[in-house]
N, C-alpha and C positions, 0 to 999 in steps of 0.2 A: 504494500500499500503506499502510495506517495504521500509526502507532509502535507502537500497541499489537500488532500483527500478528507483532512481532520484540523483543516484551517479555521479560525475564527481572525479575519483580519482588522487590525486598527489602520486609519488611513489618515495618514498627516501631508498636508501641503507645507513645507517647512519655512519657505520663505515668508507665508503668513503667520503661522503661530509665533514665531521668532520677532515680529515685528521689522522686518530687514527695509530697508530703503526701496523706492518702487523703482530707482533705475541704479543700475550699475556703472561706477566710475573705473571700475577694473583695477583697481590702486589699494582701494581700505579693506584690509583683510579683516573680516570679522570673524567673532569664536561663537555665533549663533547656534552652529550645528551641537556643540557640547552644552548647551542650556537646553536640549532637546533629551538629553540622555535620562535624567529623572522620570519622565514619562516611559520607558521601558517597564517600568515596575508598576507604575499605575496601568500600563494595557494587560500587563500580567494578572494584576488585581481585579480586572474585571474579563477575567477569562480569554483573553485575546493571546494567539501563541504566532502569529505573523502580522508582519509591517508591512504596507505599502505605503512609500514616503516618495516625493516627487513633487515637480524635477526638482534635481539636484547641482543641474551644471551648468558650466558659467554661461551667462546668457546677460541680455540688456535690461530686461524690464522682468516681466510676471513668470520667466524660468523656460516658456515655451518658443520661446527664440533663441535657440540655443548658438553659442558662438564658439565654446570648445567643449567637446565631449569627454575628454579624457581630464579636464580641470572641475573639482569642485566650485560649485559659485563661489567667488571672491568673498560674497556678503555674508557666507554660511561659514568658512572658515577653508581649511588647508585640505588635500587628498590625505593626508594623517589623520586629520580628525574623521574624515568619513570611514578609514580603514579602522579607527578605534571603535568608531560606533557601532559599525555591522559586527564588528568581533563583539561587542559588550552584547548587540542582542541575539547573537549564537551562544554566546556564554550563558544567556538567562533563557536559552530555550524558544528563542524567536526568529523565525525564519524572514528574511527582507528582499523584498522586491522593489527596484526602482522603475521611475518612469521611462521608457524609450520613444524619444521624441524623433521620431525615424522620416516623417513626412516631409517637413519643412526642418528649416533652418533660421536664424538670424542675420539681419546684414553685416554683422561683423565675424562672419563665419568665414575662414581664410580662404575658401574655396569662392567664395562670392566675392570678398574683396581682392583676389587675384581676378576676378571676372572683370569689375569696375576699373581695375588698373589696366587690366591688356585686351579688354574687347575680344575682337573675333582673334586675336593670337592667345588667347589665355588657353589653358591646356584643360582647363576646368569648366570652357563653355556648355559641354554637353552633360555635366552633372544637373543642370538645372531644367525644367521643362520650359520649350516654347520660349526660349529667349529671341528676342525681334529689336535688332541693333537699328532697326528703321522706327523705333517706336520709343517713349519716353514716359515719366511716369513723377508722383508728385515730390521726388528725390532728386530730379533732374538728372537722373543717370544716363541719360542718352541713349537708354535703351528698357525695352519691356520684359514681364517675365510671369509665367502663373506663379501665384501665390494660393494662400489656402485663406477661405474664408472673406476674399475679399479683401484681405491685407497685405499690402505689399512688404509690412515687416516682416511676413514671416514669407518665404522665399522658396518654394516649393521643388524638393529634390525629385530628380529623374529615376526613380528606383528600378527602372528596366535598364538602367547603365550596369554593366558588369562591375565598373572602377567603383560605382555609389554602392554598389552592394558590396563588394569586397570590406570596402572601408568601413560599415557598418557593423557589419559581421566581427570585424576586427577589434573593433568597438566593444561589442559584446566580450570578446575573448579577454579585452584589456579589464573589463569591469570584474568579471570571474576574478582572473588572476590577481590581481590588484585590490579588491575590497571585498570578493568572496561573496557575490552577490546570489542569492537564488533564484531569481527571476526576472520579468520584466512585465509592467503593465503597458503594454502597447496602445500610444495615445492616437487617435485618428487612425484604428484599425480598419472603421469602416470604408476607409478612402486609400487604403493601401493596395500597392500592386498583389497578386496572390501569387506569381514568382518570386518576387521579392518576401514574401511572408516565410514561401517554403524554403528561402535559403535562410532564414533566420530560424526557422526552426531545424535545418539540417546542424546548423550551428549551436542550438539548444542540446539538440541531442549529442555535442559532442564533447562542450565544455564541461557538463556536469551532469552526474545522475541527478533527474526529477527535476530539471531546471525548468519551471514553468512559463510558459508564455499566456496571458492574459491581454485580451484586446479590450479595448473600446468602441465598442459597437452599439451607437445610437439607434439606427433605424435598420433594418432589414432582417432576413430569415435566419436565426443562429447558426443550423448547421453548415450554411455555406461557409463559416469561416474555420469551424471545429471538427477537424479530422486528423489524421496520423501523419499527415504530411504538412498542415499549417498549423493552427491555435489549439493549445488545449483548455480555454476556455474564453468568455466574452463574458462583458458586463451587462445586468439583467435590467435593462430601462423598462423593458416590459411589464415586468414584476414590480419594480419599482413604482410606475405610474398604477398600477391596479393597487397596491398597497396602500397608499394615501389617499386616492380616490375613493376605494372602496371603503375606507373608513368616514371619511366625510361622508359619503352618501348614505353610509349603511347598505351598500349592495357587495355583501359578499358573496354572492354570485359572480361578479367582477372579477373576482381574488381568484376564485374557485376554478372561472373558465380559463383564467390566464395560465394558473399552473398545471390545468388539465392539459392544455393544448401546448404550454413548453414541455412538459412531461414526457408526453403519449404523443405527441405531434409525430406524422411523417419525416421519416429523414433525421430524426433527434439520435446522436450518434450515442451508441450504448454505452455506459457509464459515466456520460459529460452531467456535468457539475457547472452551472452556471456561478457568476460573481454576484452575490445578490446586495443589496443595499437600500438603505431608505433616504439618505442624501449624502454628497460628495460637493467635491471643489468647485462642482459647474452648475448645480441646482439650489435652490433655497434648502433653507435647512427643516427637517421634517418637523420641528416643534411649531415650525413657524407656518407649514403647509396645512397641520391639523386644525381643524373648526375647533375640536373639542379637546383641551391640552390631556384629557383622562387616555383618551386614546393612542398616547404614547405608549402606554405598556401594552396593549394586543397588538399593536403595529410592531413591536419588537418581538409578541412571543410569535408572532407570524414569520418575521425573519430569521430567526434563530431554528425553526421548527420545519419550516417550508425546505423542499430539496434545495439543494445549493451550499454553496460556501457564504457564510454572512459576513459582513462588514460593518466597522462602526467610524464613523467620520469624526475625529478629533473634537472634541468639544459637544459634540450632540447629544450624548451619554449624562451630560449635565443637563438638559433640555435648554441649551442656549436659542436665541431667536437669530435669525439673518435673512433677510429677504433681498433679491434682487434691488440695487439702486438704480435712480433714474439715470438713462444714460448707458444702461447695461455695466455697472462698474461690478466687479465680482469681491470688492474689499468687503461689505459685510460678511459674506460667507466664507471667507477666508482670514479671520481675525488672531490679532494677537492676541494668547491668553499665557496668563501665570498660574500655573499648577500648583502655587501654595492658596490661589485664592478656591481651589477645591478638593483642598488634601483629605479630609471628613465625608468627600460625598457618598463614598460609599456607604456610610454610616447615619447621613443626614439627608441625602438627598433619593427621594423615592424613585426614580427614575434610574439614577446609577445603579441603586442597590439591584433594581430586576434585572437591568442589564447583565452584571454581575453576577448576578443567580441563573440566569440564562446561559451565560458562556461558560458555567461553571457546570451547567447541565449538559450543554454539548462537549465540552471535553471529556466528562464522564463517559456520554453516551459514544462517544469517538474512541475510547479507552476500550470499551467492549464490541468495537466493531456494531452497533446497533443505532447508530445517527443516520438522521432522516437522509435520503439519498435523492 
């Protein structure tokens, strides 16, 4: 049995949790990753034995505009800090997965900088999609290119380029050899090239036993991504919607119908376990979304007992609020938190106490091989 079959995840967005500056000057080295070390014992206390943390690597702003895949974001610390962090997690029985942001890069990424400098003569011009030297953009580059989500801050990588595939696979090898990471959550997996994902899976099979690839899939039929040659699991946005919506409308048929379709639908890979959650760094906090706050208890009972791998987003176990801000800012759902403010939460906060009990129950059932699949 693989470690992820027994996992209860804790999810941390480190730039937010630590209150890092919104922009990176690439000069001022922070010590913020070390500030997260006490959270390891906390996640263990509430029954979590795996951590999804990211994005971690050098970027200009929010972490998803990667500028150096082999360097911890300067605002968080040094590579030695990350190595020590993962080792501490492992010593405490916690597996760790990173954010693999491989669909796009930031404009300060070395290959894009070379493209800006050398234009048609750049050996990296084919690393990016649809570079048009007759075009232009708001940065006045004198050329245009495909981006992600309409943001030219995020330059789309040409995943069908063998050199790009080799580079990213080498990044994964580096993360395993340097930091001993146990798996990846692939950002924007629903728009990744399937041959590219197959190359990532071959690398995953090579670098470490039970190295786990879980993809962010917001729309689509999950079996498209999950098989022996692509991903092990994907984010279960269908259940996420059904859980809060079903609770708000007292329509538990919606939840039952969603679960039945996901578990017994045609084409579902045998043994597939989806990554379940009630909130994350891209959606509003579950406490905010629930119209009746007392539904925090049943919604988490469902999260921990329905088929799949449960995940708790940092701070939601305390019942904190977090709504999308006007203009689409995610700051309110990615807040800085001080763990000392919640040091007695397992005893004094009813939501934290219930989640901790559910986490212990899940661990106990998993140890006996009788957890819900």
